[in-house]
N, C-alpha and C positions, 0 to 999 in steps of 0.2 A: 722241839721247841725252837731251832736251826731251822731245821728244815721247813718248820711249819711258815716262819718268819720270810726264808728263803723265794716258797713257795708263792706269797703273799705279794712281795716285792716282785718277781719274776710277770704274774697273773696284770698287777698295776700297770709296768708299762707297756702292758700287751695290749690294754683297755687304750693307753696315751695313745700307741701309736698306732693304732686301728682307729683314732677320729682324727686326727689329724688332717688337713685337705688336702688334695691332690694339687700340682703345683700345675699351673695354669700352663697352656700349649698358644707360649706367645710366638707372632712372625714378625718376624725384623723385613721392613718395607724396604730394598733396595731404590738404589735410586733411578732402576731402570722401572721400577712400578709408582715411582711419583707422578703427580698429576702433571700433563704433558702443560697443562696451561698457568703455572704456577711454576715460580723459581725462588719467590721471597722466603725467607723465614717464617716464623709462626708469630713472632714479634708483633704487638700494633704499631702500624707506621706514625711517627709524629704527626701533630698536626702543622697546617699552613700557620695555622693564628690559634693561640689558648680562646681567643675568643668565640671564634669559629661555630657555627649552631652544628648540630650532627643531624643533619636531614637525611628522609628517608628516599627508601626509591619508589618511583610510579610502577604499577605494576603492565601500565596499557601498555608500554611496549614490549613487554620481556614478555614473548611469543616461546610458552615452552613445551607445548603441543608436540612439537615436529626438534625436542632442542636434544640434543646428542648429550647421555649421560654422562659426566664429566664435575671432578671436585675440581672445584673453577671458583676462586674469588680475586675480581678487581679492584684494583683501590681508584677510583676516576677522582683526578684534582679541579676542581670546576671554579672560574668566576661568574659572577652575576651576571649575565651578559644576554638580556630577554629581547627576542626570543629563542636565540640558540640553548643559553642554560641560566635559570633563574630557581627560585623555591616559591612554591604556592604557598597561600595562607595557612593551610594545612602542612605545612615543612615538609614539602615531598618536591622533589628535587623532577626538574620538567624541561621541556625547551626541546627543538630540532633537533640537538646535536645528541642530547642527553639522551633521545627517542630511539631516531636512529641505530647510534652506536648499541644505546639499549636491546634494541629489536637484534643488530647482529651477534653480540653477547648472549642473550636469549637461544638460538639458535643454536650456538656452543655447550648451552649448559650454565652459563657463568653466574654468579650470584653479584651482584655489584655495591659496593659499598660508597660513600662521597667522603670527598676533606672539601671544605670551601675556603679559597683565599683569595689576594690578589693574582693577575698574571707574573708580575713579578717574583712574589715569595712560591708560588708554583712551580716555576720552571728553576728555580731552585731545588725546589722540593723532586722534582723530578729526578734533577742532575744529582743527587745523593740516595734517591733509590726510595725516600719516603712515599711518594704516591707510585702509581703504576703506568698511568695515562692520561694524556692530557689531549682533551677535544677543540676544532676547531683552528686547527695551527697549520701556518702557510711553513714548506719548508730551508734554511739555511744553512749556508753550510755549519757555522758555529753552532749551532743547534744536534746537528747530526754526528756532532763529535762526541756527544752523551744521549742520544736518542735515535730510536729508530723511529724511521716512517710507514705507515700502511699506505696503502693503493689511495685513490682520491676517492671519498666520500662526498664530497658536493663542490660545488663553485663558490668564489666571493667576491666581492666589488665594495668600495668605498666612495662613499660619498663628503661632498665638502658644505657643508651647514651655517649660514650667515644670520645674523641677526635680519627679524623679518622689517621691511622698509628701508632696508640699507641698498638707495639707489645706487650710490658709488660703488662697492663693491659689487653687488647684482651685476651692475656690466662689465665686469673682469671679464674677459675671457676665459683667463684658466689660472691654474694656481700659480704659471711665471706669471701673471699681472700681480698676484697680489705680493710674489714678493719684490719685484717690481718697485711696488708702491709703498713699501714696508709693512704691510699688514701681517700682523702676529695668529699665528696657526697653531691651535692646539693638536696634540698629536699624544697617544696612549703611549710610557716607557716600553718598549722591548717589542709593540705590535711590528708585526711587517706589513709595509703598505705597498708593495710593490719597487719594482727595479728604477722604476722614473721618481719616485719618492727617495729613494734609497739614496740617489744619486744626490738630492739638495739634503739631507740629511746630514751627510757625509763634505760636502761643500765648506770652506769656509768660512765664505764668505754668503751663502744660503743658510747652514744650521741655526743662527740666532735667529732667525724668524717662524722656529718649530718650540713651541713649548709644549716639553711633557708635563703628563699628569700620569699620578698613580692609578686611578681606573676612568672611566670613560664621561661616565655623570660628572665630573669633576669640572669636564670643559661647556658643559650647561650652564654652571653658577658661573665659569669665567666668562662667557660669552657674553650673559647678560649686566654682569658687571663691569663688561667693555675691558678686563682685561685682556682678552684674544678678539679676534677681530673675527674668526670664523675656527669651526674645530673638522677634522676630517674624522666620518662613525661609518661602520658599517651600514650598508643599504638599507636594511631588513631592522638591525639591531634600532639605527638614527629612526626611524619611524616608529618603531615603537617605543620609543624613548617618548618623544613630541608626545605621541596621544594617550600614551600613561600617564604621564606630568602636567596635559593639557595647554600646553607648551604653542601648540601652533599658531600661533594667534602672534607668536613669540619672539619663535626662529621657524625659516625656512632654510629646504635645499637647491644648495646655488644651483644648480645642476652640471657639475663638474664633478666626474666620476673617473676612479681608477681603479679597474679592475688585477687584482693580485694574483687571478689563476686557481689552480687549485688547491682543496683545503684537506690536511689528514690528521689522522690519530696521531700522536708521539708517546711513542712507548719508553719506559727507561730500562737504558744497558744495563744498571743495576737489577734490577727485575725481569726481566723480559729478555729471552733469546728469540735470535733473529727466526728459528725453528716452529717459533711460538708465532710469529708476526704475520710468516708463511702462511699459517692455520687461519688467522684470523682474514688475509686476507681473501683465502681461499674461499670461505663464508658469505665475507661481503661480496663478493663477485656474484656468487650465487642468489642472494638475497637481495642486489641491488636495486632492481629492474621486477622484484617481485610487487606482489599487489598493497601487504602490508608495508614495505618496505615507501612505495609511492604515494600512498596514504596519507604517511608523516609530513611528506614533502608537499603535499597538494596544502593539506592544513595549515600549515604555516604561510605556503605562498598567497596568500587569500588577504 
């Protein structure tokens, strides 16, 4: 009887052992095997604003036909700044900057996600590594402390806008005449307006005539309410904003312009390495004068 019980136990253990699944053959990814274009952790980045929408990318500028196979996801922070960056009624992120950089990233095989916020908050998010890149940026020493900069991908010019029919200020030659006559000029906080305006902003006798706002569209309301006498805005953005809001009968360009120079992509030093920026610059150089890139430029210059 004992022998029979022992045989039953042995047979049962053999059956259980035979039914046990084989261990998985898992391969650990070493740092050298990790994607070259993503260094951030897998955790979702903190949004710039809890109320910001979660718009989707437009596929129009993402040409994946010739893209390189790559496991690459890049989070772009953007401030609504039409025609460079904006959200359509279909909740798609579009604009000249979005589509130009999307075109380059598409060639790199990268998937794009977006975080919307104000420029001031987005700069802080980039510094902390909550977002990977910002578009439409000018290069300054303070920004270089926490961001890498790409090669230039376009130029930028700002125009001075005044109330239509303001004959007094229309007669001023330039920004110096505005200040000499104690006119108040609206700007956007932490925007870079070139070296000439920067000197005026830093001067104790002249800085008081520049009134900052969180976003450009606030200056439109302040000008119409006569809280300011003019405002500086990107020439493309200003023309688009007046046309979109039907304000051409109320606001007009003065004629004074200031060229700030080259425009760059900012990469967070917390999430993007210099080697990754070099990779982006290589593809940018290859594509900058391609038909696809130039078609995007032409579409927004009309």
